[in-house]
N, C-alpha and C positions, 0 to 999 in steps of 0.2 A: 270528396266533401271535406271541408274544413271546419273543425269544431273548436270553440273556445269554452272550456270548462272551468267554472269558478266555484270556489269554496268559501264559505264565511262562517267557520266555526274554529275555535281554538283547540279542541280536543281531538286528537287523532283516533281515539277509541269511541267517538260519538256516532250516533246514527247518521248524522250529516256526513261524517267522514266515510262511513260504510257505503252510503249512496254515491258519494263522490268517487270512491275507489271502484264501485260497481260500474259506474259510467265509464271510467278510464279503461277497465278491464274489457268492456264490450267494444268500445269505439276503437281502441288501439289494435284490436284484432280484425276490424273491418277493413276489407280490401279497398285500397285506394284512399283511405282516410288520413287525414292530418290533424292531430290533436294538440292544441295549445292550452296551457294551464295558467291559472291565476288563483294561487292559494293565498288568500288575503292575510290570514294570520301568520302563516309560515313566512311570508315575505315582509311582514310588519308594515303593510300598506297604511299610509296615513289617511284617516278618513275626512279630515277637515279641510274644506276649501278655503284658501287664503291667498293673498297676493304673492307669496312665494311659489305659487304654481306657475308662474310665467317668468320667462327668462328676462324680459324687459316689460316695462309698463308705459302706457301712453301718457298718463298723468299721475299726480301724487294721490289723487282719489281714484279708487278702483271700483268700477261697475263690473262685477265678476263676469257676468255673461258677455258683456261687450268685450272684455279683455280676452275671453275665450274665443270669440269670434275673430279678434285681431290676431291672436296667437295661431289660430288654425290657418291663417293666411301668411304666416311668417315662418320660414324654415327654423326649426329648433326653438319655436316660440313657447312651447310648454316645458315644464321641468321634466327631467329625464324619466321619473317614475310614471308620469302621465303619458308621455310620449310612447313608452313601451306598451301601456295598456290600450291606448288608442290604436297602435299598429295591430294589436291582436284583434281588437273588435273589427276593424276595417278589413282585416284578412279573412275573417271567419264567415262561413255560411250559416252556421247554427251556434247559438250561445246557450249554454245550459248552466243555470245558477242553482247552487245548493246552499240552503240556509234553514235554520229553525225559525218558525213564526215567532216573532218577538213584539209583544204589545200590538199584536194584530198587523204587523208589518215586517220589515227586514231588520237585521242587526245593524248597528251604526256603521261598522266597517263596510258593509255592502252598500248602504245608502251613500256613504262618502265615495265609494268607488264609482257609482253611477253619477253622482254630482260632479266628480272631477273628470270622468272619462267620456260620459255622454255630452260632450261640450257643444255649445252653440258654435256653429260652423263646421262641426264634425258629425253630429248626429241630427241636427235640425238647425233651422234658422227661421226668421220671421216669414219667409215665403215657402219653406220646405217642411210641411208638417203632414202627419198622417199619411195618406197615399203618396205624397210627395216628399216625405221624410227622407233624410239623407242616408238612412240605413235600410231603405227599401230593398227587397230582394233577399233579405236575411230573415231568419226566424229565431224565436227565443222560447225556452222552456224553463219554468220555475219548479224546482223540486224542494218541497218543504215538509215539515213535520210539526205537530202540535201535541201537547200533553193531554188535551181534552178529547173526549169521544166525538165521533162525527155528528151525533145527535145534537150536540151543543151548537153546531154551525148550520142553523136553519132559522127561518122566520119565527118558528115556535120554540127554538132552542135557547139556551142561556145567553148566547151572544147575539141572537136576533139577526144573524147574517152569516152567509157562507164564507169560506176562506177566500174565494174569488171576490166577494164583495168587499172583505177587509183589504185585499190587495188592489182594489179597482184603480186607485190613482196611480199606482205603479204600472199596472198592466196596460191601462188605457191612456192615461195622461202623460206617461213617460214612454213606454216601449212602443205602443201603437202610434203615438204622436211622432216618434222618431222613424216611422215607416216599417218597423218590424212586424212580421206575422207572429202573432201571439198564441202559442198553444195553451190549451186548458192545462193549469198546473197539476202536477202530481203530488198528492198529499197523503202522508201517513198519519193517522189519527191515533189518539189513545196511547201515546208512548209512555205515559206515566204509570197507568195501571194495566195496560194491555199485556197479554202474554208474549213471551219471547217467540213462541211459534207464530203468532199472528204478525209480529213485526217481520219475521223471516219470510213469511209468505208474501207480505207487502214488497219486500225487497226483491223477491223472485218475480213478482208481477211486473216490477219496474224493469228488471233486467230482461225478461223474456217477451214482454209485450209493449211497454211504453217506449224503450229505447229503439227497438226495430221500427215502430211506428214513426218516431221522429226521424230516423235515418231515411226512411222511405218517403217522408213527407205526408204520411197518411193520418197522423194523429189529428184529432179534431181541434179546430181553432176557435179561440174566444173572439179574436179580432183579426 
């Protein structure tokens, strides 16, 4: 099994980093596994999609997605940093993203990684979406955390929506559209006021239950 493990947090002492390191510790000991890393802050990954993402351009005016499609059919068509990430996505069987919930979504660096790496012609195109998406046969797990308690994330709670609902456009309209099997996200709640013990128990649940279920393909799927 080939895994791509992605981290989107700048602090090596953060909860996101602890979960990222837990994932690496488990998967790197798994017999027959190959683990690829994308630590977006450590590598200073540039999050902004621009014309410089392509080695050449068809015209002076850039329709970014059409340029992605053209580049996907051109050897060396993408800039080297994108080529490297695309190679890892295409080589992986399972992608695991680690990030803190940020304004109900993902941090900018991770959004930029998706924008630039899940390119038209690489992850999807006009005829290859959802069940026919170009990443079909692969799966993805989001691992996230939020400062608010779980009770806030319900129709009756302060946010009036679950974490999965906050992330719906990402989970469905991006990942599922690209053909990925999308696992239910793993969420650690109440990181601001919760006890260290409860956080450690959540990390242990992730290590001993969630990761083995992902490795075996038995974790429940959202899409």
